[in-house]
Each structure stands twice: as structure tokens, then as C-alpha cells.
C-alpha positions in Angstrom: 25.0 -91.2 5.0 24.5 -88.8 7.8 27.7 -87.2 9.1 28.7 -88.1 12.7 29.1 -84.4 13.4 25.4 -84.0 13.7 23.1 -85.7 16.1 19.5 -86.5 15.0 17.9 -84.1 17.4 16.2 -80.8 16.5 19.3 -78.7 16.3 21.4 -81.4 14.7 18.9 -81.9 11.8 18.8 -78.2 11.1 22.6 -77.9 11.3 23.0 -80.8 8.9 20.6 -79.2 6.4 22.4 -75.9 6.6 25.7 -77.6 5.9 24.2 -79.5 3.0 22.8 -76.4 1.5 26.2 -74.6 1.8 28.0 -77.7 0.3 25.6 -77.8 -2.6 26.1 -74.1 -3.4 29.9 -74.5 -3.1 29.9 -77.6 -5.3 27.9 -75.7 -8.0 30.5 -72.9 -7.9 33.4 -75.3 -8.2 31.7 -77.0 -11.2 31.5 -73.6 -12.9 35.2 -72.9 -12.2 36.2 -76.4 -13.5 34.2 -75.9 -16.7 35.9 -72.5 -17.2 39.3 -74.1 -16.6 38.4 -76.8 -19.3 37.4 -74.0 -21.7 40.8 -72.3 -21.1 42.6 -75.5 -21.8 40.8 -75.9 -25.1 41.0 -72.3 -26.4 44.0 -72.6 -28.7 43.6 -72.9 -32.5 43.5 -76.7 -33.4 45.6 -78.1 -36.2 43.6 -77.7 -39.4 42.5 -80.9 -41.1 39.4 -82.0 -43.0 36.6 -82.8 -40.5 38.8 -81.8 -37.6 38.2 -79.6 -34.6 37.6 -75.8 -34.8 37.1 -72.9 -32.5 33.6 -71.6 -31.9 31.9 -69.1 -29.7 29.7 -70.8 -27.1 29.1 -67.6 -25.1 27.8 -64.2 -26.2 29.7 -61.4 -27.8 32.8 -60.6 -25.8 33.6 -64.2 -24.7 36.6 -66.1 -26.0 36.4 -68.9 -28.6 36.7 -72.5 -27.5 37.1 -75.9 -29.1 33.9 -77.4 -30.6 34.7 -81.0 -30.0 36.0 -81.0 -26.5 32.6 -81.0 -24.7 31.6 -84.7 -25.2 34.5 -85.8 -22.9 33.5 -83.2 -20.3 29.9 -84.3 -20.5 30.9 -87.9 -19.8 32.8 -86.8 -16.7 29.8 -84.8 -15.5 27.4 -87.7 -16.2 25.4 -85.2 -18.2 24.4 -84.6 -21.8 26.6 -82.7 -24.3 24.0 -80.0 -25.0 23.6 -79.4 -21.3 27.3 -79.2 -20.8 27.8 -76.8 -23.6 25.0 -74.6 -22.2 26.7 -74.6 -18.8 29.9 -73.6 -20.5 28.2 -70.7 -22.4 26.7 -69.4 -19.1 30.0 -69.7 -17.3 31.9 -67.8 -20.0 29.2 -65.1 -20.0 29.4 -64.7 -16.3 33.2 -64.4 -16.2 33.6 -62.1 -19.2 30.3 -60.2 -19.4 28.9 -60.2 -15.9 32.0 -60.1 -13.7 30.3 -58.4 -10.7 27.6 -61.1 -10.6 30.3 -63.7 -11.0 32.1 -62.4 -8.0 28.8 -62.7 -6.0 28.5 -66.3 -7.2 32.0 -67.2 -6.1 31.3 -65.5 -2.7 28.2 -67.7 -2.4 26.0 -64.6 -2.3 24.0 -65.5 -5.5 23.1 -69.2 -6.4 24.6 -70.5 -9.6 21.1 -71.3 -11.0 20.0 -67.7 -10.6 23.2 -66.4 -12.2 22.8 -68.8 -15.1 19.3 -67.5 -15.8 20.6 -63.9 -15.8 23.4 -64.9 -18.1 20.9 -66.4 -20.5 18.7 -63.3 -20.3 21.6 -61.0 -21.2 23.0 -63.2 -24.1 21.3 -61.1 -26.9 22.8 -57.9 -25.4 26.0 -56.2 -26.5 28.7 -56.3 -23.9 28.2 -52.7 -22.8 24.5 -53.3 -22.3 25.2 -56.5 -20.4 27.5 -54.5 -18.1 24.5 -52.2 -17.1 22.6 -55.3 -16.1 25.6 -56.6 -14.2 25.8 -53.5 -12.1 22.1 -53.6 -11.2 21.9 -57.2 -10.2 25.2 -57.1 -8.3 23.8 -54.2 -6.2 20.6 -56.1 -5.5 22.2 -59.5 -4.6 20.5 -59.5 -1.2 17.0 -59.8 -2.8 15.3 -63.2 -2.9 15.9 -65.2 -6.1 12.6 -64.3 -7.7 12.9 -60.6 -7.0 16.5 -60.6 -8.3 15.4 -62.2 -11.6 12.7 -59.5 -11.9 15.3 -56.8 -11.5 17.5 -58.5 -14.1 14.5 -58.9 -16.6 13.6 -55.2 -16.2 17.3 -54.1 -16.7 17.6 -56.3 -19.8 14.7 -54.4 -21.3 16.0 -51.0 -20.3 19.5 -51.9 -21.7 18.0 -52.3 -25.2 14.6 -50.7 -25.5 14.5 -50.9 -29.3 15.0 -54.7 -29.3 12.2 -55.1 -26.7 9.8 -53.0 -28.7 10.5 -55.3 -31.7 9.8 -58.3 -29.4 6.5 -56.7 -28.4 5.5 -56.1 -32.0 6.3 -59.6 -33.0 4.5 -61.0 -29.9 1.4 -58.9 -30.7 1.0 -60.9 -34.0 0.8 -64.2 -32.1 -2.6 -63.7 -30.6 -5.3 -66.4 -30.9 -7.7 -68.8 -29.2 -7.2 -72.5 -29.5 -9.4 -75.5 -28.5 -7.7 -78.7 -27.7 -8.6 -81.8 -29.6 -8.2 -85.2 -27.9 -5.9 -87.7 -29.5 -7.2 -91.3 -30.2 -7.4 -93.1 -26.9 -7.1 -90.1 -24.6 -10.8 -90.2 -23.6 -10.4 -93.9 -22.7 -7.5 -93.3 -20.5 -4.8 -94.1 -23.0 -2.2 -91.9 -21.1 -1.8 -91.3 -17.4 -3.5 -88.1 -16.5 -4.8 -87.5 -20.0 -8.3 -88.9 -19.6 -10.8 -86.1 -19.8 -14.1 -87.8 -20.9 -16.3 -84.8 -20.1 -14.3 -81.7 -20.5 -12.1 -79.9 -23.0 -9.4 -77.2 -22.9 -9.4 -73.7 -24.3 -6.2 -71.6 -24.5 -5.9 -68.0 -25.5 -3.0 -65.6 -26.1 -4.1 -62.0 -25.9 -2.6 -58.5 -25.5 -2.0 -57.8 -21.8 -4.6 -55.1 -21.5 -7.3 -57.3 -23.0 -6.2 -60.3 -20.9 -6.6 -58.2 -17.7 -10.0 -56.9 -18.8 -11.2 -60.4 -19.6 -9.9 -61.8 -16.3 -11.8 -59.1 -14.4 -15.0 -59.6 -16.3 -14.9 -63.4 -15.5 -14.5 -62.4 -11.9 -17.6 -60.2 -12.2 -19.7 -62.9 -13.7 -18.4 -65.5 -11.1 -19.4 -63.1 -8.3 -22.9 -62.8 -9.8 -23.2 -66.6 -10.2 -22.0 -67.1 -6.6 -24.6 -64.7 -5.3 -27.4 -66.7 -7.0 -26.3 -70.1 -5.6 -28.5 -72.2 -3.4 -26.8 -72.1 0.0 -28.0 -75.7 0.8 -26.5 -77.2 -2.4 -22.9 -78.2 -2.9 -20.8 -75.1 -3.6 -18.6 -74.9 -6.7 -15.1 -73.8 -6.4 -14.0 -70.4 -7.6 -12.3 -71.9 -10.7 -15.6 -73.8 -11.5 -17.5 -70.5 -11.2 -15.1 -68.8 -13.6 -15.4 -71.7 -16.0 -19.2 -71.3 -15.9 -18.8 -67.6 -16.5 -16.6 -68.2 -19.6 -19.2 -70.6 -21.0 -22.0 -68.1 -20.3 -20.3 -65.6 -22.5 -21.4 -67.7 -25.5 -24.9 -66.3 -24.7 -24.6 -62.5 -24.5 -28.3 -62.1 -23.6 -27.8 -64.4 -20.6 -24.8 -62.4 -19.5 -26.9 -59.2 -19.7 -29.7 -60.8 -17.6 -27.1 -62.0 -15.0 -25.5 -58.6 -14.7 -28.6 -56.4 -14.9 -31.6 -58.5 -14.1 -34.6 -59.1 -16.3 -34.8 -55.4 -17.3 -31.2 -55.5 -18.7 -30.6 -52.9 -21.4 -29.7 -54.1 -24.8 -26.3 -52.4 -24.9 -25.1 -51.7 -21.3 -22.1 -49.5 -20.9 -18.9 -51.1 -20.0 -18.1 -50.4 -16.3 -15.0 -48.3 -15.6 -12.9 -50.2 -13.0 -10.6 -48.7 -10.5 -6.8 -49.1 -10.8 -4.2 -48.7 -8.1 -0.8 -47.8 -9.6 2.4 -47.6 -7.5 5.5 -46.0 -8.9 8.7 -46.9 -7.1 11.0 -43.9 -8.0 14.6 -43.3 -7.3 17.1 -40.7 -8.6 18.4 -43.3 -11.0 15.1 -44.2 -12.5 14.1 -40.6 -13.1 17.1 -40.2 -15.4 16.5 -43.2 -17.7 13.7 -44.6 -19.8 12.4 -46.8 -16.9 10.4 -50.0 -17.0 7.4 -50.7 -14.9 7.6 -54.1 -13.0 3.9 -55.0 -12.8 2.8 -57.6 -10.3 1.6 -60.8 -12.0 2.3 -59.2 -15.5 6.0 -58.7 -15.5 8.0 -55.7 -16.9 6.0 -53.3 -19.0 6.9 -50.3 -21.1 5.2 -46.9 -20.6 2.9 -47.3 -23.6 1.8 -50.8 -22.4 0.9 -49.3 -19.0 -1.0 -46.5 -20.7 -3.0 -49.1 -22.7 -3.6 -51.1 -19.5 -5.0 -48.1 -17.6 -6.8 -46.5 -20.6 -10.3 -47.5 -19.4 -9.9 -47.3 -15.7 -10.3 -44.7 -13.0 -6.8 -43.8 -11.7 -6.4 -42.0 -8.4 -3.2 -40.2 -7.5 -1.8 -40.8 -4.0 0.6 -38.7 -2.0 4.3 -39.5 -2.3 5.6 -42.0 0.4 9.3 -41.7 1.3 10.1 -45.3 2.1 13.5 -44.3 3.3 12.1 -42.4 6.2 11.7 -44.5 9.4 8.4 -44.4 11.2 7.5 -46.1 14.5 4.4 -47.2 16.2 3.8 -47.3 20.0 0.7 -49.6 19.9 0.5 -53.4 19.8 -1.4 -53.4 16.4 0.4 -51.8 13.5 -1.6 -48.9 12.0 -2.9 -49.3 8.5 -0.5 -46.7 7.2 2.5 -48.7 8.5 1.2 -51.9 7.1 0.9 -50.3 3.7 4.4 -48.9 3.9 5.8 -52.3 4.8 4.1 -54.0 1.9 5.2 -51.3 -0.5 8.8 -51.4 0.7 9.2 -55.2 0.5 7.0 -55.9 -2.4 
């Protein structure tokens, strides 16, 4: 029901939505606080008996122990599942005891609860002192949009425990592969909504980041060549369809060579060296630590990963840009240099 405080005109609708957004964020904070109060009420050692209750640690290292069997009752009150309620309690305990600065921002409605919970989950494997480093970083960056703040948190989690991240990289490098989907009985006859694919199949691949980028660029090269040879009077395929044709064409290397180099294609053409643009955002703090590169579309990368990514590309060094310096323009159109500074400053 719409509150009588807002008339359904332009301003009233916007004011109502603003109030609703504020109320939802406030309600999420109050739910976190109620869950924490429930945890505090159920943190004392229960009476020992066979099959009885016991204290467990829902949150990460540094959070207090809580009762194991008290969460079903709270889940009923929340009209939610027990596992979801326990996960909420774990995040709340982590925020209060391991990420206090972020928790203060949550209570002040600066940071949405859902963002803070994601950060709490990211930091759960970290020791308390390492989590504190992430806490300081994300609290200082609270004004960033949610996606950017999560990127900052992800990079700081890596920096806080580089050895653990290197182990994750080594384990992930062993999970490469290419998989072709196989339809289940009935799928090609429309047995499931949205599952009917009578003429196509799916191919999935998991590759090292550098190889993935190179393959993606090569598909673009082939798609460009295919587009240049299209009949302008015929129906034009989409970019995705051209890339799919390019991928299929790679099954015939000779055809790829003819497409790229014409009928006189060499037998073994040299792989072209592509250009790479690399931007380093440097502060006094990042110069003093190990540093993690936050790469657009690829996520945080360690130095050796960036080195591998750039190993077969032409890299051009650019002059240092001091983004803290203020520059002005006296023309209607912004000069290219100011447009570039604006993009680099805001991401």
C-alpha cells in the first residue's frame, strides 16, 4: 500500500522510492543486529547431555562460539532456511568481530548489507590480522560503487595472503580443459523449457588467463576477416555468430590461413604481435607492498600473471599522469587528454 505521505506525481513517486530504498537498507541492518543479539543470547556453554546442544564456531577465526541448535527457531521467525540463517549469522559475526570498520559503515547505512556480507565471505579464510588489513582498505573506499568496492576487497584479500593465493592459482591451473555438452534424452524434442537446441551444441573451455585472452583476440581477428567478405546484400550475421563461425573454422587450419593471408598464404605464418595498453594506478601505499593488478574484465592478477599476459605483446610506456592535479578546459568540447584523465580517474 502506498503511503499517504506521497502523491502519485513525478516528485511523489521518486520520493516514495527513495524512502523505500532507505527503509530496506535500514531493515537489513536491523536484521543483522537482531541476529547478533540472538547469537549473544546463545553463547553460553549448554548443559552436557548425550545428543544435546554444543557450542560451535559459525564465523571465522576470532569470532565467538555459539549454540549449534538454536538457529532452526530463528530461521522459522525469519521465514527462511536454516542454512541461510546460519550463513547470515556467520557473516554478521565476522563483520562485528573481524571487520569492525566495515560494520560501522553498514550501521551508518554507508555500505549495503549484501556488499558487506560478500566481503565477509571473501575474508573468511584469512587470519584476523590479515582480515583487519582488508577492513581498513574497504572502509576507506566506502564511497565507491558496490562493484568497485568488491574489486578493492578482492584485491586486498589477495594482498593479505599472497602465499595462499599462489596456491589457489597453482590448483586452478590444473583444472584446464575443453568440454562438449551432450544433450539428455528429450532435450532435442523440447523436454525442458529453454533446453531445446535441435541444431546446435555447446563447447566450454577453461584456460589459463593469457591463453584465454589470446584465443579471444584471435577469434576477433577471424570474425573481422569473415565480416569483410560478407555479401552486403545478404542478411548480416551478428558479431557472436561471426565469432562462432571463426571458432568452427579453426578446425581447418588451412582455411584459416587462406582467410588471413589469401590464396598465397604461407604454410607457417608468424603469429602477429598485438599491442597492449597497461595502466598502473600507483600510490605511496602500493609502492610499499607486493601489489595486485586489478585488470579490467580479468580481475586481480599477480605480477607473474601480468608478465605472462604481456609476454607476446608490444608494450608502450606512457608518461606519468598525476590524477590528483586539477586541469580545466575553456572550450565546449573536452580535449582528448581530459577525457582520458576522466576515464582513468573513475575507472
